[in-house]
mmCIF file of the N, C-alpha and C atoms, coordinates in Angstrom:
data_MODEL
# 
_entry.id   MODEL 
# 
loop_
_atom_site.group_PDB 
_atom_site.id 
_atom_site.type_symbol 
_atom_site.label_atom_id 
_atom_site.label_alt_id 
_atom_site.label_comp_id 
_atom_site.label_asym_id 
_atom_site.label_entity_id 
_atom_site.label_seq_id 
_atom_site.pdbx_PDB_ins_code 
_atom_site.Cartn_x 
_atom_site.Cartn_y 
_atom_site.Cartn_z 
_atom_site.occupancy 
_atom_site.B_iso_or_equiv 
_atom_site.pdbx_formal_charge 
_atom_site.auth_seq_id 
_atom_site.auth_comp_id 
_atom_site.auth_asym_id 
_atom_site.auth_atom_id 
_atom_site.pdbx_PDB_model_num 
ATOM 1   N N  . MET A 1 1  ? 60.502 101.326 102.870 1.00 0.00 ? 1  MET A N  1 
ATOM 2   C CA . MET A 1 1  ? 60.419 102.528 103.229 1.00 0.00 ? 1  MET A CA 1 
ATOM 3   C C  . MET A 1 1  ? 59.905 102.815 104.679 1.00 0.00 ? 1  MET A C  1 
ATOM 4   N N  . LYS A 1 2  ? 60.115 104.051 105.335 1.00 0.00 ? 2  LYS A N  1 
ATOM 5   C CA . LYS A 1 2  ? 59.756 104.319 106.614 1.00 0.00 ? 2  LYS A CA 1 
ATOM 6   C C  . LYS A 1 2  ? 59.306 105.951 106.227 1.00 0.00 ? 2  LYS A C  1 
ATOM 7   N N  . LYS A 1 3  ? 59.845 106.534 105.533 1.00 0.00 ? 3  LYS A N  1 
ATOM 8   C CA . LYS A 1 3  ? 59.610 107.815 105.360 1.00 0.00 ? 3  LYS A CA 1 
ATOM 9   C C  . LYS A 1 3  ? 59.612 108.713 103.601 1.00 0.00 ? 3  LYS A C  1 
ATOM 10  N N  . VAL A 1 4  ? 58.910 109.168 103.457 1.00 0.00 ? 4  VAL A N  1 
ATOM 11  C CA . VAL A 1 4  ? 58.496 109.802 102.406 1.00 0.00 ? 4  VAL A CA 1 
ATOM 12  C C  . VAL A 1 4  ? 58.273 111.137 102.123 1.00 0.00 ? 4  VAL A C  1 
ATOM 13  N N  . THR A 1 5  ? 58.991 111.618 101.364 1.00 0.00 ? 5  THR A N  1 
ATOM 14  C CA . THR A 1 5  ? 58.714 113.340 101.121 1.00 0.00 ? 5  THR A CA 1 
ATOM 15  C C  . THR A 1 5  ? 58.583 113.647 99.398  1.00 0.00 ? 5  THR A C  1 
ATOM 16  N N  . VAL A 1 6  ? 57.283 114.217 99.476  1.00 0.00 ? 6  VAL A N  1 
ATOM 17  C CA . VAL A 1 6  ? 56.665 114.482 98.385  1.00 0.00 ? 6  VAL A CA 1 
ATOM 18  C C  . VAL A 1 6  ? 57.327 115.678 97.943  1.00 0.00 ? 6  VAL A C  1 
ATOM 19  N N  . GLY A 1 7  ? 57.633 116.198 96.788  1.00 0.00 ? 7  GLY A N  1 
ATOM 20  C CA . GLY A 1 7  ? 58.296 116.999 96.543  1.00 0.00 ? 7  GLY A CA 1 
ATOM 21  C C  . GLY A 1 7  ? 57.558 118.504 96.339  1.00 0.00 ? 7  GLY A C  1 
ATOM 22  N N  . LYS A 1 8  ? 57.956 119.721 96.246  1.00 0.00 ? 8  LYS A N  1 
ATOM 23  C CA . LYS A 1 8  ? 57.021 120.990 95.614  1.00 0.00 ? 8  LYS A CA 1 
ATOM 24  C C  . LYS A 1 8  ? 56.367 121.052 94.025  1.00 0.00 ? 8  LYS A C  1 
ATOM 25  N N  . SER A 1 9  ? 56.910 120.339 93.524  1.00 0.00 ? 9  SER A N  1 
ATOM 26  C CA . SER A 1 9  ? 56.088 120.500 91.868  1.00 0.00 ? 9  SER A CA 1 
ATOM 27  C C  . SER A 1 9  ? 55.599 119.533 92.037  1.00 0.00 ? 9  SER A C  1 
ATOM 28  N N  . VAL A 1 10 ? 54.938 118.729 92.881  1.00 0.00 ? 10 VAL A N  1 
ATOM 29  C CA . VAL A 1 10 ? 53.724 117.369 92.194  1.00 0.00 ? 10 VAL A CA 1 
ATOM 30  C C  . VAL A 1 10 ? 52.866 117.984 92.302  1.00 0.00 ? 10 VAL A C  1 
ATOM 31  N N  . LYS A 1 11 ? 52.216 117.261 91.289  1.00 0.00 ? 11 LYS A N  1 
ATOM 32  C CA . LYS A 1 11 ? 50.742 117.813 91.084  1.00 0.00 ? 11 LYS A CA 1 
ATOM 33  C C  . LYS A 1 11 ? 49.922 116.068 91.302  1.00 0.00 ? 11 LYS A C  1 
ATOM 34  N N  . THR A 1 12 ? 50.504 115.293 91.162  1.00 0.00 ? 12 THR A N  1 
ATOM 35  C CA . THR A 1 12 ? 49.423 114.010 91.052  1.00 0.00 ? 12 THR A CA 1 
ATOM 36  C C  . THR A 1 12 ? 50.493 112.778 91.620  1.00 0.00 ? 12 THR A C  1 
ATOM 37  N N  . ILE A 1 13 ? 49.809 111.871 92.915  1.00 0.00 ? 13 ILE A N  1 
ATOM 38  C CA . ILE A 1 13 ? 50.150 110.826 93.673  1.00 0.00 ? 13 ILE A CA 1 
ATOM 39  C C  . ILE A 1 13 ? 49.562 109.771 92.928  1.00 0.00 ? 13 ILE A C  1 
ATOM 40  N N  . GLY A 1 14 ? 49.845 109.252 92.335  1.00 0.00 ? 14 GLY A N  1 
ATOM 41  C CA . GLY A 1 14 ? 50.235 107.944 91.057  1.00 0.00 ? 14 GLY A CA 1 
ATOM 42  C C  . GLY A 1 14 ? 48.747 107.062 91.845  1.00 0.00 ? 14 GLY A C  1 
ATOM 43  N N  . LYS A 1 15 ? 48.369 106.309 90.942  1.00 0.00 ? 15 LYS A N  1 
ATOM 44  C CA . LYS A 1 15 ? 47.459 104.753 91.386  1.00 0.00 ? 15 LYS A CA 1 
ATOM 45  C C  . LYS A 1 15 ? 48.424 103.864 92.141  1.00 0.00 ? 15 LYS A C  1 
ATOM 46  N N  . SER A 1 16 ? 48.147 103.700 93.196  1.00 0.00 ? 16 SER A N  1 
ATOM 47  C CA . SER A 1 16 ? 48.759 102.654 94.197  1.00 0.00 ? 16 SER A CA 1 
ATOM 48  C C  . SER A 1 16 ? 50.122 102.847 94.716  1.00 0.00 ? 16 SER A C  1 
ATOM 49  N N  . ALA A 1 17 ? 50.378 104.410 94.223  1.00 0.00 ? 17 ALA A N  1 
ATOM 50  C CA . ALA A 1 17 ? 51.805 104.904 94.299  1.00 0.00 ? 17 ALA A CA 1 
ATOM 51  C C  . ALA A 1 17 ? 52.615 104.153 96.142  1.00 0.00 ? 17 ALA A C  1 
ATOM 52  N N  . PHE A 1 18 ? 52.400 104.372 97.019  1.00 0.00 ? 18 PHE A N  1 
ATOM 53  C CA . PHE A 1 18 ? 52.360 103.441 98.237  1.00 0.00 ? 18 PHE A CA 1 
ATOM 54  C C  . PHE A 1 18 ? 51.715 102.169 99.189  1.00 0.00 ? 18 PHE A C  1 
ATOM 55  N N  . GLU A 1 19 ? 50.936 101.796 98.062  1.00 0.00 ? 19 GLU A N  1 
ATOM 56  C CA . GLU A 1 19 ? 50.277 100.222 97.901  1.00 0.00 ? 19 GLU A CA 1 
ATOM 57  C C  . GLU A 1 19 ? 50.797 99.438  98.915  1.00 0.00 ? 19 GLU A C  1 
ATOM 58  N N  . LYS A 1 20 ? 50.156 98.601  99.509  1.00 0.00 ? 20 LYS A N  1 
ATOM 59  C CA . LYS A 1 20 ? 51.226 97.747  100.337 1.00 0.00 ? 20 LYS A CA 1 
ATOM 60  C C  . LYS A 1 20 ? 52.799 98.098  101.158 1.00 0.00 ? 20 LYS A C  1 
ATOM 61  N N  . ASP A 1 21 ? 53.034 99.196  101.267 1.00 0.00 ? 21 ASP A N  1 
ATOM 62  C CA . ASP A 1 21 ? 54.064 100.022 102.283 1.00 0.00 ? 21 ASP A CA 1 
ATOM 63  C C  . ASP A 1 21 ? 53.625 99.560  103.919 1.00 0.00 ? 21 ASP A C  1 
ATOM 64  N N  . GLY A 1 22 ? 53.707 98.708  104.294 1.00 0.00 ? 22 GLY A N  1 
ATOM 65  C CA . GLY A 1 22 ? 52.654 98.567  105.672 1.00 0.00 ? 22 GLY A CA 1 
ATOM 66  C C  . GLY A 1 22 ? 54.351 99.189  106.427 1.00 0.00 ? 22 GLY A C  1 
ATOM 67  N N  . LYS A 1 23 ? 55.635 99.200  106.281 1.00 0.00 ? 23 LYS A N  1 
ATOM 68  C CA . LYS A 1 23 ? 56.514 100.085 107.070 1.00 0.00 ? 23 LYS A CA 1 
ATOM 69  C C  . LYS A 1 23 ? 56.256 101.431 107.035 1.00 0.00 ? 23 LYS A C  1 
ATOM 70  N N  . LEU A 1 24 ? 55.707 102.210 105.848 1.00 0.00 ? 24 LEU A N  1 
ATOM 71  C CA . LEU A 1 24 ? 55.506 103.740 105.929 1.00 0.00 ? 24 LEU A CA 1 
ATOM 72  C C  . LEU A 1 24 ? 55.205 103.665 106.689 1.00 0.00 ? 24 LEU A C  1 
ATOM 73  N N  . LYS A 1 25 ? 55.514 105.353 107.595 1.00 0.00 ? 25 LYS A N  1 
ATOM 74  C CA . LYS A 1 25 ? 54.182 105.893 108.713 1.00 0.00 ? 25 LYS A CA 1 
ATOM 75  C C  . LYS A 1 25 ? 54.741 107.528 108.867 1.00 0.00 ? 25 LYS A C  1 
ATOM 76  N N  . SER A 1 26 ? 55.228 108.007 107.347 1.00 0.00 ? 26 SER A N  1 
ATOM 77  C CA . SER A 1 26 ? 55.572 109.411 107.600 1.00 0.00 ? 26 SER A CA 1 
ATOM 78  C C  . SER A 1 26 ? 55.760 109.892 106.766 1.00 0.00 ? 26 SER A C  1 
ATOM 79  N N  . ILE A 1 27 ? 54.571 110.450 105.999 1.00 0.00 ? 27 ILE A N  1 
ATOM 80  C CA . ILE A 1 27 ? 54.706 110.932 104.363 1.00 0.00 ? 27 ILE A CA 1 
ATOM 81  C C  . ILE A 1 27 ? 54.228 112.284 104.718 1.00 0.00 ? 27 ILE A C  1 
ATOM 82  N N  . LYS A 1 28 ? 55.637 113.176 104.218 1.00 0.00 ? 28 LYS A N  1 
ATOM 83  C CA . LYS A 1 28 ? 55.527 114.353 104.215 1.00 0.00 ? 28 LYS A CA 1 
ATOM 84  C C  . LYS A 1 28 ? 55.300 114.508 102.575 1.00 0.00 ? 28 LYS A C  1 
ATOM 85  N N  . ILE A 1 29 ? 54.107 116.046 102.701 1.00 0.00 ? 29 ILE A N  1 
ATOM 86  C CA . ILE A 1 29 ? 53.997 116.636 101.253 1.00 0.00 ? 29 ILE A CA 1 
ATOM 87  C C  . ILE A 1 29 ? 54.212 117.763 101.272 1.00 0.00 ? 29 ILE A C  1 
ATOM 88  N N  . GLN A 1 30 ? 55.437 118.046 100.346 1.00 0.00 ? 30 GLN A N  1 
ATOM 89  C CA . GLN A 1 30 ? 55.885 119.891 100.646 1.00 0.00 ? 30 GLN A CA 1 
ATOM 90  C C  . GLN A 1 30 ? 55.180 120.494 99.617  1.00 0.00 ? 30 GLN A C  1 
ATOM 91  N N  . SER A 1 31 ? 54.331 119.797 98.170  1.00 0.00 ? 31 SER A N  1 
ATOM 92  C CA . SER A 1 31 ? 53.596 120.767 97.404  1.00 0.00 ? 31 SER A CA 1 
ATOM 93  C C  . SER A 1 31 ? 51.762 121.434 97.501  1.00 0.00 ? 31 SER A C  1 
ATOM 94  N N  . ALA A 1 32 ? 52.570 123.007 97.252  1.00 0.00 ? 32 ALA A N  1 
ATOM 95  C CA . ALA A 1 32 ? 51.068 123.056 97.512  1.00 0.00 ? 32 ALA A CA 1 
ATOM 96  C C  . ALA A 1 32 ? 50.495 123.227 95.925  1.00 0.00 ? 32 ALA A C  1 
ATOM 97  N N  . VAL A 1 33 ? 50.941 122.205 94.969  1.00 0.00 ? 33 VAL A N  1 
ATOM 98  C CA . VAL A 1 33 ? 49.985 122.183 93.956  1.00 0.00 ? 33 VAL A CA 1 
ATOM 99  C C  . VAL A 1 33 ? 49.645 120.714 93.924  1.00 0.00 ? 33 VAL A C  1 
ATOM 100 N N  . LEU A 1 34 ? 49.361 120.339 94.724  1.00 0.00 ? 34 LEU A N  1 
ATOM 101 C CA . LEU A 1 34 ? 48.764 118.303 94.386  1.00 0.00 ? 34 LEU A CA 1 
ATOM 102 C C  . LEU A 1 34 ? 47.575 118.881 93.734  1.00 0.00 ? 34 LEU A C  1 
ATOM 103 N N  . LYS A 1 35 ? 47.039 118.191 92.973  1.00 0.00 ? 35 LYS A N  1 
ATOM 104 C CA . LYS A 1 35 ? 45.713 117.928 92.148  1.00 0.00 ? 35 LYS A CA 1 
ATOM 105 C C  . LYS A 1 35 ? 45.049 116.876 92.558  1.00 0.00 ? 35 LYS A C  1 
ATOM 106 N N  . LYS A 1 36 ? 45.387 115.463 92.770  1.00 0.00 ? 36 LYS A N  1 
ATOM 107 C CA . LYS A 1 36 ? 44.985 114.453 92.440  1.00 0.00 ? 36 LYS A CA 1 
ATOM 108 C C  . LYS A 1 36 ? 45.962 113.070 92.697  1.00 0.00 ? 36 LYS A C  1 
ATOM 109 N N  . ALA A 1 37 ? 45.107 112.706 93.821  1.00 0.00 ? 37 ALA A N  1 
ATOM 110 C CA . ALA A 1 37 ? 45.438 111.020 94.352  1.00 0.00 ? 37 ALA A CA 1 
ATOM 111 C C  . ALA A 1 37 ? 45.259 109.746 93.877  1.00 0.00 ? 37 ALA A C  1 
ATOM 112 N N  . GLY A 1 38 ? 45.763 109.111 93.359  1.00 0.00 ? 38 GLY A N  1 
ATOM 113 C CA . GLY A 1 38 ? 44.977 108.145 92.021  1.00 0.00 ? 38 GLY A CA 1 
ATOM 114 C C  . GLY A 1 38 ? 44.383 106.969 93.323  1.00 0.00 ? 38 GLY A C  1 
ATOM 115 N N  . LYS A 1 39 ? 43.421 106.409 92.605  1.00 0.00 ? 39 LYS A N  1 
ATOM 116 C CA . LYS A 1 39 ? 42.672 105.126 93.849  1.00 0.00 ? 39 LYS A CA 1 
ATOM 117 C C  . LYS A 1 39 ? 44.089 104.253 94.201  1.00 0.00 ? 39 LYS A C  1 
ATOM 118 N N  . ASN A 1 40 ? 43.639 103.885 95.759  1.00 0.00 ? 40 ASN A N  1 
ATOM 119 C CA . ASN A 1 40 ? 43.942 103.023 96.252  1.00 0.00 ? 40 ASN A CA 1 
ATOM 120 C C  . ASN A 1 40 ? 45.897 103.335 96.162  1.00 0.00 ? 40 ASN A C  1 
ATOM 121 N N  . ALA A 1 41 ? 46.021 104.822 96.388  1.00 0.00 ? 41 ALA A N  1 
ATOM 122 C CA . ALA A 1 41 ? 47.747 105.080 96.757  1.00 0.00 ? 41 ALA A CA 1 
ATOM 123 C C  . ALA A 1 41 ? 48.417 104.885 97.499  1.00 0.00 ? 41 ALA A C  1 
ATOM 124 N N  . LEU A 1 42 ? 47.336 104.841 98.886  1.00 0.00 ? 42 LEU A N  1 
ATOM 125 C CA . LEU A 1 42 ? 47.740 104.586 100.792 1.00 0.00 ? 42 LEU A CA 1 
ATOM 126 C C  . LEU A 1 42 ? 47.430 103.656 100.680 1.00 0.00 ? 42 LEU A C  1 
ATOM 127 N N  . LYS A 1 43 ? 46.657 102.581 100.536 1.00 0.00 ? 43 LYS A N  1 
ATOM 128 C CA . LYS A 1 43 ? 46.507 101.316 100.377 1.00 0.00 ? 43 LYS A CA 1 
ATOM 129 C C  . LYS A 1 43 ? 47.142 100.809 101.252 1.00 0.00 ? 43 LYS A C  1 
ATOM 130 N N  . GLY A 1 44 ? 47.280 100.266 102.223 1.00 0.00 ? 44 GLY A N  1 
ATOM 131 C CA . GLY A 1 44 ? 48.468 98.957  103.095 1.00 0.00 ? 44 GLY A CA 1 
ATOM 132 C C  . GLY A 1 44 ? 48.952 100.169 103.702 1.00 0.00 ? 44 GLY A C  1 
ATOM 133 N N  . ILE A 1 45 ? 50.005 101.545 104.144 1.00 0.00 ? 45 ILE A N  1 
ATOM 134 C CA . ILE A 1 45 ? 50.232 102.231 104.918 1.00 0.00 ? 45 ILE A CA 1 
ATOM 135 C C  . ILE A 1 45 ? 50.161 101.610 106.602 1.00 0.00 ? 45 ILE A C  1 
ATOM 136 N N  . ASN A 1 46 ? 51.193 102.535 106.800 1.00 0.00 ? 46 ASN A N  1 
ATOM 137 C CA . ASN A 1 46 ? 51.105 101.497 108.702 1.00 0.00 ? 46 ASN A CA 1 
ATOM 138 C C  . ASN A 1 46 ? 49.828 102.354 109.185 1.00 0.00 ? 46 ASN A C  1 
ATOM 139 N N  . LYS A 1 47 ? 48.999 101.156 109.576 1.00 0.00 ? 47 LYS A N  1 
ATOM 140 C CA . LYS A 1 47 ? 48.138 102.249 110.448 1.00 0.00 ? 47 LYS A CA 1 
ATOM 141 C C  . LYS A 1 47 ? 48.028 103.523 111.434 1.00 0.00 ? 47 LYS A C  1 
ATOM 142 N N  . LYS A 1 48 ? 49.413 103.397 111.985 1.00 0.00 ? 48 LYS A N  1 
ATOM 143 C CA . LYS A 1 48 ? 50.064 104.618 112.530 1.00 0.00 ? 48 LYS A CA 1 
ATOM 144 C C  . LYS A 1 48 ? 50.553 105.872 111.994 1.00 0.00 ? 48 LYS A C  1 
ATOM 145 N N  . ALA A 1 49 ? 50.402 105.696 110.978 1.00 0.00 ? 49 ALA A N  1 
ATOM 146 C CA . ALA A 1 49 ? 51.524 106.707 109.756 1.00 0.00 ? 49 ALA A CA 1 
ATOM 147 C C  . ALA A 1 49 ? 50.321 108.286 109.958 1.00 0.00 ? 49 ALA A C  1 
ATOM 148 N N  . VAL A 1 50 ? 51.460 108.604 109.765 1.00 0.00 ? 50 VAL A N  1 
ATOM 149 C CA . VAL A 1 50 ? 51.159 110.516 109.682 1.00 0.00 ? 50 VAL A CA 1 
ATOM 150 C C  . VAL A 1 50 ? 51.193 111.045 108.359 1.00 0.00 ? 50 VAL A C  1 
ATOM 151 N N  . ILE A 1 51 ? 50.430 112.089 107.741 1.00 0.00 ? 51 ILE A N  1 
ATOM 152 C CA . ILE A 1 51 ? 50.584 112.611 106.771 1.00 0.00 ? 51 ILE A CA 1 
ATOM 153 C C  . ILE A 1 51 ? 51.003 114.237 106.968 1.00 0.00 ? 51 ILE A C  1 
ATOM 154 N N  . SER A 1 52 ? 51.737 114.798 106.755 1.00 0.00 ? 52 SER A N  1 
ATOM 155 C CA . SER A 1 52 ? 51.946 116.079 106.998 1.00 0.00 ? 52 SER A CA 1 
ATOM 156 C C  . SER A 1 52 ? 51.943 117.121 105.633 1.00 0.00 ? 52 SER A C  1 
ATOM 157 N N  . VAL A 1 53 ? 51.010 117.733 106.002 1.00 0.00 ? 53 VAL A N  1 
ATOM 158 C CA . VAL A 1 53 ? 50.930 118.664 104.561 1.00 0.00 ? 53 VAL A CA 1 
ATOM 159 C C  . VAL A 1 53 ? 50.858 120.162 105.097 1.00 0.00 ? 53 VAL A C  1 
ATOM 160 N N  . PRO A 1 54 ? 51.107 121.175 103.563 1.00 0.00 ? 54 PRO A N  1 
ATOM 161 C CA . PRO A 1 54 ? 50.894 122.775 104.328 1.00 0.00 ? 54 PRO A CA 1 
ATOM 162 C C  . PRO A 1 54 ? 49.963 123.101 104.906 1.00 0.00 ? 54 PRO A C  1 
ATOM 163 N N  . LYS A 1 55 ? 50.201 124.181 105.233 1.00 0.00 ? 55 LYS A N  1 
ATOM 164 C CA . LYS A 1 55 ? 48.884 125.096 106.354 1.00 0.00 ? 55 LYS A CA 1 
ATOM 165 C C  . LYS A 1 55 ? 47.974 125.057 105.256 1.00 0.00 ? 55 LYS A C  1 
ATOM 166 N N  . LYS A 1 56 ? 48.318 125.766 104.736 1.00 0.00 ? 56 LYS A N  1 
ATOM 167 C CA . LYS A 1 56 ? 47.282 126.075 104.152 1.00 0.00 ? 56 LYS A CA 1 
ATOM 168 C C  . LYS A 1 56 ? 46.355 125.385 103.035 1.00 0.00 ? 56 LYS A C  1 
ATOM 169 N N  . GLN A 1 57 ? 46.899 124.262 102.728 1.00 0.00 ? 57 GLN A N  1 
ATOM 170 C CA . GLN A 1 57 ? 46.123 122.980 101.598 1.00 0.00 ? 57 GLN A CA 1 
ATOM 171 C C  . GLN A 1 57 ? 45.372 121.953 102.649 1.00 0.00 ? 57 GLN A C  1 
ATOM 172 N N  . LEU A 1 58 ? 45.673 122.095 104.416 1.00 0.00 ? 58 LEU A N  1 
ATOM 173 C CA . LEU A 1 58 ? 45.504 121.437 105.118 1.00 0.00 ? 58 LEU A CA 1 
ATOM 174 C C  . LEU A 1 58 ? 43.681 120.789 105.001 1.00 0.00 ? 58 LEU A C  1 
ATOM 175 N N  . ASN A 1 59 ? 42.983 121.590 105.097 1.00 0.00 ? 59 ASN A N  1 
ATOM 176 C CA . ASN A 1 59 ? 41.547 120.910 104.756 1.00 0.00 ? 59 ASN A CA 1 
ATOM 177 C C  . ASN A 1 59 ? 41.185 120.060 102.707 1.00 0.00 ? 59 ASN A C  1 
ATOM 178 N N  . SER A 1 60 ? 41.443 121.137 102.206 1.00 0.00 ? 60 SER A N  1 
ATOM 179 C CA . SER A 1 60 ? 42.102 120.549 100.663 1.00 0.00 ? 60 SER A CA 1 
ATOM 180 C C  . SER A 1 60 ? 42.833 118.922 100.923 1.00 0.00 ? 60 SER A C  1 
ATOM 181 N N  . TYR A 1 61 ? 43.473 118.984 101.300 1.00 0.00 ? 61 TYR A N  1 
ATOM 182 C CA . TYR A 1 61 ? 44.294 118.275 100.823 1.00 0.00 ? 61 TYR A CA 1 
ATOM 183 C C  . TYR A 1 61 ? 43.424 116.719 101.745 1.00 0.00 ? 61 TYR A C  1 
ATOM 184 N N  . ARG A 1 62 ? 43.063 117.341 103.075 1.00 0.00 ? 62 ARG A N  1 
ATOM 185 C CA . ARG A 1 62 ? 42.368 115.991 103.525 1.00 0.00 ? 62 ARG A CA 1 
ATOM 186 C C  . ARG A 1 62 ? 40.971 115.643 102.477 1.00 0.00 ? 62 ARG A C  1 
ATOM 187 N N  . LYS A 1 63 ? 40.698 116.528 102.097 1.00 0.00 ? 63 LYS A N  1 
ATOM 188 C CA . LYS A 1 63 ? 39.390 115.881 100.886 1.00 0.00 ? 63 LYS A CA 1 
ATOM 189 C C  . LYS A 1 63 ? 39.941 115.080 100.017 1.00 0.00 ? 63 LYS A C  1 
ATOM 190 N N  . LEU A 1 64 ? 41.126 115.447 99.283  1.00 0.00 ? 64 LEU A N  1 
ATOM 191 C CA . LEU A 1 64 ? 41.945 115.182 98.614  1.00 0.00 ? 64 LEU A CA 1 
ATOM 192 C C  . LEU A 1 64 ? 42.161 113.369 98.438  1.00 0.00 ? 64 LEU A C  1 
ATOM 193 N N  . LEU A 1 65 ? 42.904 113.717 99.836  1.00 0.00 ? 65 LEU A N  1 
ATOM 194 C CA . LEU A 1 65 ? 43.344 112.122 99.985  1.00 0.00 ? 65 LEU A CA 1 
ATOM 195 C C  . LEU A 1 65 ? 42.405 111.184 100.664 1.00 0.00 ? 65 LEU A C  1 
ATOM 196 N N  . LYS A 1 66 ? 40.894 111.478 101.143 1.00 0.00 ? 66 LYS A N  1 
ATOM 197 C CA . LYS A 1 66 ? 40.192 110.654 102.178 1.00 0.00 ? 66 LYS A CA 1 
ATOM 198 C C  . LYS A 1 66 ? 40.211 110.054 101.193 1.00 0.00 ? 66 LYS A C  1 
ATOM 199 N N  . ARG A 1 67 ? 39.449 108.399 101.484 1.00 0.00 ? 67 ARG A N  1 
ATOM 200 C CA . ARG A 1 67 ? 39.374 107.096 100.718 1.00 0.00 ? 67 ARG A CA 1 
ATOM 201 C C  . ARG A 1 67 ? 40.476 106.644 99.520  1.00 0.00 ? 67 ARG A C  1 
ATOM 202 N N  . LYS A 1 68 ? 41.738 106.994 100.270 1.00 0.00 ? 68 LYS A N  1 
ATOM 203 C CA . LYS A 1 68 ? 42.974 106.322 99.143  1.00 0.00 ? 68 LYS A CA 1 
ATOM 204 C C  . LYS A 1 68 ? 43.147 104.794 99.871  1.00 0.00 ? 68 LYS A C  1 
ATOM 205 N N  . GLY A 1 69 ? 42.334 104.540 100.065 1.00 0.00 ? 69 GLY A N  1 
ATOM 206 C CA . GLY A 1 69 ? 43.252 103.563 101.002 1.00 0.00 ? 69 GLY A CA 1 
ATOM 207 C C  . GLY A 1 69 ? 42.881 103.182 102.342 1.00 0.00 ? 69 GLY A C  1 
ATOM 208 N N  . GLN A 1 70 ? 43.979 104.071 102.761 1.00 0.00 ? 70 GLN A N  1 
ATOM 209 C CA . GLN A 1 70 ? 44.516 104.267 104.167 1.00 0.00 ? 70 GLN A CA 1 
ATOM 210 C C  . GLN A 1 70 ? 43.586 103.901 105.657 1.00 0.00 ? 70 GLN A C  1 
ATOM 211 N N  . ALA A 1 71 ? 44.118 103.293 106.016 1.00 0.00 ? 71 ALA A N  1 
ATOM 212 C CA . ALA A 1 71 ? 43.411 102.800 107.632 1.00 0.00 ? 71 ALA A CA 1 
ATOM 213 C C  . ALA A 1 71 ? 43.002 104.205 108.405 1.00 0.00 ? 71 ALA A C  1 
ATOM 214 N N  . SER A 1 72 ? 41.585 104.203 109.047 1.00 0.00 ? 72 SER A N  1 
ATOM 215 C CA . SER A 1 72 ? 41.256 105.596 109.595 1.00 0.00 ? 72 SER A CA 1 
ATOM 216 C C  . SER A 1 72 ? 41.840 106.054 110.216 1.00 0.00 ? 72 SER A C  1 
ATOM 217 N N  . SER A 1 73 ? 42.775 105.594 111.015 1.00 0.00 ? 73 SER A N  1 
ATOM 218 C CA . SER A 1 73 ? 43.663 105.765 112.301 1.00 0.00 ? 73 SER A CA 1 
ATOM 219 C C  . SER A 1 73 ? 44.764 106.799 111.804 1.00 0.00 ? 73 SER A C  1 
ATOM 220 N N  . VAL A 1 74 ? 45.023 106.995 109.995 1.00 0.00 ? 74 VAL A N  1 
ATOM 221 C CA . VAL A 1 74 ? 45.937 107.845 109.534 1.00 0.00 ? 74 VAL A CA 1 
ATOM 222 C C  . VAL A 1 74 ? 46.048 109.170 110.054 1.00 0.00 ? 74 VAL A C  1 
ATOM 223 N N  . LYS A 1 75 ? 46.164 110.001 110.492 1.00 0.00 ? 75 LYS A N  1 
ATOM 224 C CA . LYS A 1 75 ? 46.223 111.198 110.331 1.00 0.00 ? 75 LYS A CA 1 
ATOM 225 C C  . LYS A 1 75 ? 46.790 112.158 109.232 1.00 0.00 ? 75 LYS A C  1 
ATOM 226 N N  . ILE A 1 76 ? 45.954 113.483 109.194 1.00 0.00 ? 76 ILE A N  1 
ATOM 227 C CA . ILE A 1 76 ? 46.822 114.100 108.475 1.00 0.00 ? 76 ILE A CA 1 
ATOM 228 C C  . ILE A 1 76 ? 46.499 115.260 109.316 1.00 0.00 ? 76 ILE A C  1 
ATOM 229 N N  . LYS A 1 77 ? 48.030 115.964 109.224 1.00 0.00 ? 77 LYS A N  1 
ATOM 230 C CA . LYS A 1 77 ? 47.888 117.464 109.887 1.00 0.00 ? 77 LYS A CA 1 
ATOM 231 C C  . LYS A 1 77 ? 49.283 118.307 109.208 1.00 0.00 ? 77 LYS A C  1 
ATOM 232 N N  . ILE A 1 78 ? 49.027 119.364 109.974 1.00 0.00 ? 78 ILE A N  1 
ATOM 233 C CA . ILE A 1 78 ? 50.368 120.485 109.684 1.00 0.00 ? 78 ILE A CA 1 
ATOM 234 C C  . ILE A 1 78 ? 51.543 120.020 109.690 1.00 0.00 ? 78 ILE A C  1 
ATOM 235 N N  . GLY A 1 79 ? 52.200 120.012 108.980 1.00 0.00 ? 79 GLY A N  1 
ATOM 236 C CA . GLY A 1 79 ? 53.726 120.124 108.860 1.00 0.00 ? 79 GLY A CA 1 
ATOM 237 C C  . GLY A 1 79 ? 54.847 120.615 108.217 1.00 0.00 ? 79 GLY A C  1 
# 
């Protein structure tokens, strides 16, 4: 996979959901109700990956997605 879109009604990203998917460069989160991301959910995604989130959730999703296994070079931005 190179791109993933997380739907509007998704509340949880499971443990190891995208783990070891080194080709994954783009994750678009459309959900405004995401409450949980499992341990290592983003471990091993591409080091240049970009995670796009809704504008109103930018700060809360940055905290939510922090330390989920992704490299520090992965960017979380408004999308």
